[in-house]
Every structure is written in structure tokens, then in C-alpha cells.
C-alpha positions in Angstrom: 64.1 -38.3 -37.0 63.0 -34.7 -36.2 61.3 -34.0 -32.9 58.0 -32.2 -33.6 56.8 -31.8 -30.0 55.0 -28.6 -29.4 56.5 -26.6 -26.6 54.1 -25.0 -24.0 53.4 -21.3 -24.5 55.3 -19.2 -21.9 52.0 -17.6 -20.8 50.4 -21.0 -20.2 53.5 -21.9 -18.1 53.2 -18.6 -16.2 49.5 -19.1 -15.5 50.2 -22.7 -14.3 53.0 -21.5 -12.0 50.6 -18.9 -10.5 47.9 -21.6 -9.9 50.6 -23.8 -8.2 51.7 -20.8 -6.1 48.3 -19.9 -4.9 47.4 -23.6 -4.2 50.5 -24.2 -2.2 50.1 -20.9 -0.3 46.7 -22.2 0.8 48.1 -25.6 1.6 45.8 -27.3 -0.8 46.8 -30.5 -2.6 46.5 -31.1 -6.3 44.0 -33.8 -5.5 41.7 -31.4 -3.5 41.8 -28.7 -6.2 41.1 -31.3 -8.9 38.2 -32.7 -6.8 36.7 -29.3 -6.4 36.8 -28.9 -10.2 35.7 -32.4 -11.0 38.9 -33.4 -12.7 42.0 -35.5 -11.8 45.1 -34.3 -10.0 47.0 -35.4 -13.2 45.1 -32.7 -15.1 46.0 -30.2 -12.4 49.7 -31.2 -12.8 49.4 -30.6 -16.6 47.8 -27.1 -16.0 50.5 -26.2 -13.5 53.3 -27.2 -15.9 51.7 -25.4 -18.7 51.5 -28.6 -20.7 47.7 -28.1 -21.0 46.1 -24.7 -21.5 43.5 -23.6 -18.9 40.2 -22.6 -20.6 38.5 -19.3 -19.6 35.7 -20.9 -17.6 37.9 -23.3 -15.8 40.3 -20.5 -14.9 37.3 -18.6 -13.4 36.4 -21.7 -11.4 40.0 -22.1 -10.2 40.2 -18.3 -9.2 36.9 -18.8 -7.2 38.2 -22.0 -5.4 41.6 -20.3 -4.7 39.9 -17.1 -3.6 41.8 -14.7 -6.0 40.8 -12.6 -8.9 41.5 -14.1 -12.4 44.0 -11.2 -12.9 46.2 -12.9 -10.2 47.3 -15.6 -12.7 48.5 -13.0 -15.2 50.5 -10.8 -12.9 54.1 -10.4 -14.2 53.2 -12.4 -17.2 56.1 -12.7 -19.8 56.1 -10.2 -22.5 53.8 -7.7 -20.6 55.2 -4.4 -21.5 52.4 -2.4 -19.9 54.4 -1.9 -16.7 54.9 1.7 -16.0 58.3 3.5 -15.7 60.4 1.9 -13.0 58.2 -1.2 -13.3 61.2 -3.5 -14.0 62.4 -3.2 -10.4 58.8 -4.0 -9.2 58.7 -7.0 -11.5 62.1 -8.4 -10.3 60.9 -7.8 -6.8 57.7 -9.8 -7.2 59.4 -12.5 -9.1 61.7 -12.9 -6.1 58.7 -13.2 -3.9 57.0 -15.7 -6.1 60.3 -17.8 -6.2 60.6 -17.6 -2.4 56.9 -18.6 -1.8 57.2 -21.4 -4.3 60.0 -23.0 -2.2 59.1 -25.4 0.6 61.1 -23.4 3.1 59.6 -20.1 2.0 56.1 -21.4 2.3 56.7 -22.9 5.8 58.4 -19.7 7.0 55.5 -17.5 5.7 52.8 -19.7 7.2 54.6 -19.8 10.6 55.4 -16.0 10.5 51.9 -14.9 9.9 50.6 -16.9 13.0 52.9 -14.8 15.2 50.5 -12.1 16.6 52.9 -10.0 18.6 54.4 -7.3 16.3 57.5 -7.0 18.6 58.3 -10.7 18.2 57.8 -10.5 14.4 60.2 -7.5 14.3 62.8 -9.3 16.3 62.5 -12.4 14.0 63.0 -10.1 11.0 66.1 -8.6 12.7 67.4 -12.1 13.5 67.1 -13.2 9.8 68.8 -10.0 8.6 71.7 -10.6 11.1 72.0 -14.3 9.9 72.0 -13.1 6.3 74.6 -10.4 6.9 76.8 -13.1 8.7 76.5 -15.4 5.7 77.5 -12.5 3.4 80.5 -11.8 5.4 81.8 -15.3 5.1 
């Protein structure tokens, strides 16, 4: 028997991952986002996995609730060749940031770091992390 399941479009997967990224950056649950949109958290899960495509009006509502422009969901979209010369390095850099902020540790670290108001303390913290990373590389 041949599997004839349709695979999600890479752009739908990307848009969904950006919805998840922004939602988690705000500390919002799938339930809360779904509630705000009048849909179930299961539907949010399907959007975030790219299983279900997000319609234009729904994406506009999501962007409003998550307080980002609609274009946020299409940043670094697969197959976008409109990046200018040297844009590849930028894309790799922003993908790294997205991956970092999508992790539980990255999100926790980011939330805690932005609460530190003293720039000297923030600078020392960055220096500490760099030192720890250099130490790990030396091993």
C-alpha cells in the first residue's frame, strides 16, 4: 500500500515555527493564543507544526495578538532569494538566534538577562559566558 499523505509545505512549517517562537518569547501558552483567536489549542499546534495552513486574516489576527508585523512570520523563509549580497551570513546568524530562542534554556536566559538593568552586570555576565564557552572549547 502506497502512503499518499500530503507533506506540509516548507513555508507553512516556517510560518508555524515563527508563530511558536514569538508565542514562547512572550511566555504565552497555546491555550491562551487559541482563546484569543476563538479556536482550540490543538488548532494552534497544527499551525505551529505546519500541518494546517494559516489563512491571511487569521495570520493578521495572530500578528496583532503577538504584537509583531505579519512580515515577522516570513523572515528567513525557505527559498527566499531576495537576500542581498552577503545575506547568507545574516540568514545563518538569524537562524542561530531563532534556534537559541526556541530552546527552553535560551528563552529562560533571554528573559532573565533583559531584566538586569545594570549594563555593567550585563557586560560581566556576557564575559562570564564567553569564558565558560572558551573553557568548554579547550577541553
